[in-house]
C-alpha positions in Angstrom: -93.3 -3.1 -39.1 -90.2 -1.7 -37.4 -89.0 1.4 -39.4 -85.6 1.4 -40.9 -85.4 5.2 -40.5 -87.3 7.3 -37.9 -86.8 11.1 -37.9 -88.4 13.7 -35.8 -88.2 17.5 -36.0 -85.2 17.8 -38.3 -84.3 21.4 -39.0 -81.3 22.9 -40.8 -80.4 26.5 -41.7 -77.7 27.7 -44.1 -77.2 31.3 -43.1 -80.7 32.9 -43.6 -82.0 30.0 -45.6 -84.3 27.5 -44.0 -83.4 24.2 -45.8 -85.3 21.9 -43.5 -88.1 22.9 -41.2 -89.3 20.4 -38.6 -89.2 17.4 -40.9 -90.5 14.1 -39.4 -90.9 10.8 -41.3 -90.5 7.1 -40.9 -89.2 4.8 -43.7 -89.6 1.1 -43.9 -88.7 -1.6 -46.5 -89.5 -0.7 -50.1 -88.9 2.2 -52.4 -90.1 5.7 -51.2 -90.1 8.5 -53.8 -89.2 12.0 -52.7 -90.8 14.7 -54.9 -90.6 18.5 -54.7 -89.6 21.6 -56.7 -86.1 22.9 -56.9 -85.1 24.3 -53.5 -87.6 22.2 -51.6 -85.0 20.7 -49.3 -84.9 17.2 -50.9 -81.1 17.0 -51.3 -80.5 18.5 -47.9 -82.8 15.9 -46.3 -81.0 13.1 -48.1 -77.6 14.5 -47.0 -78.7 14.6 -43.4 -80.1 11.0 -43.5 -76.9 9.9 -45.2 -74.9 11.5 -42.3 -73.1 13.8 -44.7 -74.2 16.9 -42.8 -75.7 17.2 -39.3 -79.1 18.8 -38.6 -79.3 21.9 -36.4 -82.2 20.4 -34.5 -84.1 17.1 -34.3 -83.2 13.5 -34.0 -83.2 10.4 -36.2 -82.2 6.8 -36.1 -81.2 4.4 -38.8 -81.6 0.7 -38.1 -81.8 1.6 -34.4 -78.5 3.5 -34.4 -78.2 7.2 -33.5 -76.0 9.1 -36.0 -75.7 11.9 -33.4 -73.0 9.8 -31.6 -69.7 8.9 -33.1 -70.3 5.2 -32.6 -73.8 5.4 -34.0 -72.7 7.4 -37.1 -70.1 4.7 -37.8 -72.6 1.9 -37.5 -75.1 3.8 -39.8 -72.4 4.3 -42.5 -71.6 0.6 -42.5 -75.2 -0.2 -43.4 -75.7 2.8 -45.7 -75.5 3.1 -49.5 -75.5 6.7 -50.9 -75.6 7.9 -54.5 -75.3 11.7 -54.4 -76.7 13.9 -57.1 -73.2 14.5 -58.5 -70.9 11.5 -57.8 -67.3 12.5 -57.4 -65.4 10.5 -60.0 -61.7 10.4 -60.6 -61.5 10.3 -64.4 -58.4 8.1 -64.4 -60.0 5.4 -62.2 -61.5 2.4 -63.9 -65.0 1.4 -62.9 -63.4 -1.4 -60.8 -60.9 0.9 -59.1 -63.6 3.4 -58.2 -65.9 0.8 -56.6 -62.9 -0.8 -54.9 -62.0 2.6 -53.5 -65.5 3.0 -52.0 -65.3 -0.5 -50.7 -62.1 0.4 -48.8 -63.8 3.4 -47.3 -66.6 1.1 -46.2 -63.9 -0.9 -44.3 -63.8 -4.0 -46.4 -60.2 -4.7 -45.5 -59.8 -8.3 -46.8 -58.5 -7.8 -50.3 -59.8 -11.1 -51.7 -63.3 -10.7 -50.2 -63.4 -7.0 -51.2 -62.6 -7.7 -54.8 -65.2 -10.5 -54.9 -67.8 -8.0 -53.6 -66.7 -5.3 -56.2 -67.1 -7.8 -59.0 -70.5 -8.8 -57.6 -72.0 -5.3 -57.5 -70.5 -4.4 -61.0 -72.1 -7.6 -62.3 -75.4 -6.6 -60.6 -75.6 -3.3 -62.5 -74.4 -4.9 -65.8 -70.9 -3.5 -66.0 -68.8 -6.7 -65.9 -67.6 -6.3 -69.4 -66.4 -2.7 -68.9 -65.1 -2.9 -65.4 -61.5 -2.3 -66.6 -62.4 0.8 -68.6 -61.5 4.3 -67.5 -64.5 6.2 -66.2 -63.9 9.1 -68.6 -64.4 6.7 -71.5 -67.8 5.4 -70.2 -71.2 6.8 -71.2 -73.2 8.9 -68.7 -75.5 6.0 -68.1 -72.6 3.6 -67.4 -71.0 6.1 -65.0 -74.3 6.4 -63.1 -74.4 2.6 -62.9 -70.9 2.6 -61.6 -72.0 5.0 -58.9 -75.0 2.8 -58.0 -72.6 -0.2 -57.8 -70.5 1.7 -55.3 -73.6 2.5 -53.3 -74.5 -1.2 -53.2 -71.2 -2.3 -51.9 -71.6 -4.3 -48.7 -75.3 -5.0 -49.3 -76.6 -1.9 -47.4 -79.9 -2.0 -45.6 -80.7 1.7 -46.3 -80.0 3.0 -49.8 -80.2 6.8 -50.5 -80.4 7.8 -54.2 -80.4 11.5 -55.2 -81.7 12.1 -58.7 -80.1 8.9 -60.1 -81.9 9.1 -63.5 -81.2 12.8 -64.3 -79.7 13.3 -67.7 -80.3 9.7 -68.8 -82.0 8.9 -72.1 -85.2 6.9 -72.0 -83.5 3.5 -72.5 -81.0 4.3 -69.8 -83.7 5.5 -67.5 -85.7 2.2 -68.1 -82.6 0.2 -67.3 -82.0 2.2 -64.1 -85.6 1.8 -63.0 -85.1 -2.0 -63.2 -82.0 -1.7 -61.1 -83.7 0.4 -58.5 -86.7 -1.9 -58.3 -84.4 -4.8 -57.7 -82.4 -2.9 -55.1 -85.7 -2.2 -53.2 -86.4 -5.9 -52.7 -85.6 -6.5 -49.0 -84.1 -3.1 -48.2 -85.2 0.5 -47.7 -84.6 2.9 -50.6 -85.2 6.6 -50.5 -85.3 8.0 -54.1 -85.3 11.7 -54.8 -86.4 12.5 -58.3 -88.1 15.1 -60.5 -89.5 12.3 -62.7 -93.0 11.5 -61.5 -93.0 8.5 -63.9 -90.2 7.0 -61.8 -92.3 7.3 -58.7 -95.4 5.9 -60.4 -93.4 2.9 -61.7 -91.2 2.2 -58.7 -92.5 3.4 -55.4 -94.9 2.0 -52.9 -94.8 5.4 -51.1 -94.3 9.0 -52.0 -93.3 12.0 -49.9 -93.8 15.6 -51.3 -91.6 18.4 -49.9 -91.6 22.1 -50.4 -89.9 25.0 -48.6 -88.1 22.5 -46.3 -91.2 20.8 -45.0 -93.1 17.5 -45.8 -96.5 18.4 -47.3 -97.7 15.0 -48.3 -96.9 11.4 -47.2 -98.8 8.5 -48.6 -99.1 6.0 -51.4 -98.9 7.0 -55.1 -102.5 6.1 -55.5 -103.4 8.5 -52.7 -101.4 11.3 -54.3 -103.0 10.6 -57.7 -106.5 10.8 -56.0 -105.7 14.4 -55.1 -106.5 15.2 -58.7 -109.7 13.2 -58.9 -112.4 15.1 -60.8 -110.0 18.0 -61.5 -108.5 17.1 -64.9 -110.6 17.5 -68.1 -110.3 17.7 -71.8 -111.5 20.6 -74.0 -111.1 21.8 -77.6 -109.5 25.1 -76.4 -107.5 25.9 -73.4 -109.9 26.5 -70.5 -109.3 30.1 -69.2 -110.3 28.9 -65.7 -107.7 26.1 -65.6 -104.7 26.5 -63.4 -102.7 25.0 -66.3 -103.5 23.6 -69.6 -101.6 22.3 -72.6 -102.3 21.0 -76.1 -101.8 17.3 -76.4 -100.7 15.3 -79.3 -104.3 14.5 -80.1 -105.0 18.2 -80.7 -107.2 18.7 -77.6 -106.3 20.5 -74.4 -105.6 18.8 -71.1 -106.7 21.1 -68.3 -105.9 20.9 -64.6 -107.7 22.8 -61.8 -111.4 23.3 -61.1 -113.5 22.1 -64.1 -116.6 23.8 -65.3 -120.0 22.0 -65.1 -120.3 19.3 -67.7 -116.6 19.1 -68.4 -115.2 16.0 -70.1 -113.3 14.6 -67.1 -110.1 12.6 -67.6 -108.4 10.0 -65.4 -105.8 11.8 -63.3 -102.1 10.9 -63.2 -99.7 11.0 -60.3 -98.2 14.1 -61.8 -101.6 15.8 -61.8 -101.9 15.0 -58.1 -98.4 16.2 -57.3 -98.9 19.5 -59.1 -102.3 20.2 -57.5 -100.8 19.3 -54.1 -98.1 22.0 -54.7 -100.7 24.4 -55.9 -102.7 24.0 -52.7 -99.5 24.8 -50.8 -98.1 27.6 -52.8 -101.2 29.2 -54.4 -99.5 29.4 -57.8 -101.5 30.7 -60.7 -101.9 29.3 -64.2 -98.7 27.7 -65.4 -97.1 27.6 -61.9 -97.8 25.1 -59.2 -96.1 26.2 -55.9 -92.9 26.9 -57.7 -93.0 23.9 -60.0 -92.7 24.6 -63.7 -95.3 23.1 -66.0 -96.1 23.4 -69.7 -98.9 25.8 -70.3 
């Protein structure tokens, strides 16, 4: 399958901070989850791929176009949908006006056709009934859906989503997962998130980053398998565990290297993710490569 995105050797520094360090990856159709602790370089990578900032070194193409050239960058932006971590809303805009503004920036110049497209994407995210309301009067979940509608304008082939479910309640998060899953049908979606449940439920592939580098690239099942035989239950917290917490059943769930005869549990994707980080960062109990866990 021809990749939608092909990146090689992407590096970027901000002063003395190495945000990206020789990142290479290929993205094809479907939803790819991007996991990593704070400061791992996830948002920086998304901004580079979305042509918001240029890399210091390295090359990448999107749909065969090179964003390193003015013409290539323009072509990429025409086929790109980008939902940043903090969308910039004008509070006096209505949902319709905001999406219409983004559509103008995407060069949808025919007013009748553009407004038809704005109504289409607002309907796709379930905001038809509130499209005339000011953004400041909408709930957080509705504002996030408005931002997603803006990203979907023009039916982009490559959709970049940076922490789209952060701050949403469980019902809103479930609704957003449904929208992302639908968006991933027939296009390439790169989803940055701290929610391992989002990755487990949505993604056919997962990339783990830390310290500006890619440390794992595979399927969710392969990441989960990293914790095979390394999760166990006990009546007390096992002192040899890298982390352990009391569950709602009153027993302890331990992660690390189990003792002989331990009551092994089925691992989750989160267990595999945390142990992958631990193998990278060498964190002790309660800390996996800089990721915070309950212990």
